[in-house]
N, C-alpha and C positions, 0 to 999 in steps of 0.2 A: 550647698551640699546638704544642709539640714532640711531644706524643703524637699529634696529628692527622697531622702530616707522616710520622711513622714508620709509622703504619698504612697511609697512602697508598703509601709506598715499598714496603712488603712486599706489598701487594695488586697493585701494578703490575709487580713484578719478574718474576714467573712468565710472564705473557703477553709482556712485552717480550723476555725471554730466548728464548722459543719462537720469536718472529718473527725475531729476529736469527740464531738457529741455522738456521732454514729458509732464510733469505736466503744465509747462508754456504754451505750445502749446495748450493743452486741455482747459485751462482756457481762452485763447484768442479766442477760437471758433473753433479750429481745422482746417480741410480742408475748411470748409465753410467760415471761416474768410479770407483766402487767395483768394478764388474765388470771394467773395464779394468785396474785395478791388480792385482786378483787373477789375471787371465789372464796379465799380464806376469810376475808372480812365479812362477806355475806353469810358464811356459815356460822359466824358467831352471833348473829341476830336471831331472835325467836321468830317463828313463822307467824304472820298476821293473817287471821281468817277474815275473809270478806264475804258479804252476801252478793248474790247475783243482782244485776241492775233491775231485773223484772221484780224480784222479791222486795227489793228496797223501795221501788216506786209504789207497789201496791200497799206495803205496810206503812209507808209514811203519809199516805193519803193524797199523793200527787194526782192519782186518777180521779179521786173524789173532788179535788180542788179544780181540776180542769173541767169537769162536767158541771160544776155548780154555776148558776147564772151570775153575771157580773152585778146586776142590780136586782134587789128584792122587789117583788110586786107587792104593793101595799093594798091594792083593791082589785076587784074583778076576779075573773077566772084564773086560778092558779096563784092566788094571793098567798103570801107568806105570813103566818101568824107570829106575832111578837110574843115570845115566851115570858111568863111572869116568873121572875127569879127571886128567891128569898135566901139570904145568907144566914145560916143557922150557927155556924161555928168555923173556927180557923185552927189548924194544927200545924205546928212547926217541929220538925225533928232534924237532926244533922243530915239525914239522907233524903228527906221528903218535905215538901210544903203542900198542904192540901186545904180545901175548903169544903164544908158540909153545906150542900145546896139543895133546895127544894125547887124543882122546875115544874111549872104548871100544875101545882098541887099534887104531884106524884110523891111517893115516899122519898125522904131525904137520902142522899148518897154522897160519899166522899169523892171529890174530883181533884186529882193531882194537877200540879202546874203543867200546862200544855195539853191536858187531856180534854176530850170532847164528849159530851153526853147530851142527847136530844137537841143537837144543833147549837149547844152552848160550849164555848171553849174558855177555860180558865187561863187568862193571860198574865195576870199579876196579882200578888197577894201582898198587901201592905199591913200596917198595924191593925186597924179594925175595919178595913174595907178591901174589896177586891175589884179587879177589872175583868170583865168578861167580853167575849166577842160573839155576837149573834148574827143572824142573817140580816137584821135591820141595821146593826152597827155596834160600836163599842159602848159599853155601859159601865158605870161604877155602881157598886152595891155596898151599902154600909151594913155592919153587923146588926142583925135583928130587923132590918128593913127589907122591903120587897120592891122590885121595879114595877112599873105599870105598863100596860100595853100601849101601843102607839095611839089607839083611839082614845085612851084616857089621858093623854098628855095635853095640857093646855097650849103649849107652844109648838105643837106639831104642825108641819107645813099644811097638811090637809085641813085641819081645823082653822088655821090662821086665814086660809083663803076663803073658807066658808063664812067666817065672821066678818063684820065690817069694822072691827077694831084692829088697831095695830098690834103686832106681836109683843110679848112682854119684853121690857128693856128698851123698846124703841122710844126715842125722844123726839117729840114733835118740834118742827122748826119754830123760831119765834114768830109772833104775829107781825104782819107787815106794818111798817111805820105809816102813820096817817099823812096824807098830803098836807102841805101847809095851807092854811086858810087863805082864801083869796079875799082881799079887802078892796073896797071901792077906792079909786084914786082920790086923794084929798084935793080939795080945791083951794 
């Protein structure tokens, strides 16, 4: 007898729960109740202003990044000149981090973190050095020092190929071991 009641309870539980849920939803206001509560919650939040996608792409430099070549040409027609960068000073304030840079002997100018001037982007500012990104690659510049152009770097790939000496830091393999001396058989 107990088995019969349990199976009836389980069989009737789903339809009864569905009817009770539908009745509670109808008494609460139905679909209008959910829409009204969402509308009232949305009205409490301030309006967020957004820029159009076209304006955001042009101001963020996405178009400039897409049009830039993947690899800088170091020689020949259309070659990219490596800028000479000198770090004159560093300024830190609660709202801004900036570096005073001289690029290619032009007058010094303050460059904020993430800003670009003459193809040089300020990436990172540390204690007394900065990291910049140029068309040639990422460079570190210390306070009071200047970078050199690619042609002036001793370890540059173009000069290393032109010289017959190995690049700096290369360790030559050990000299080969000499073959054992062949002696005449003893008699």
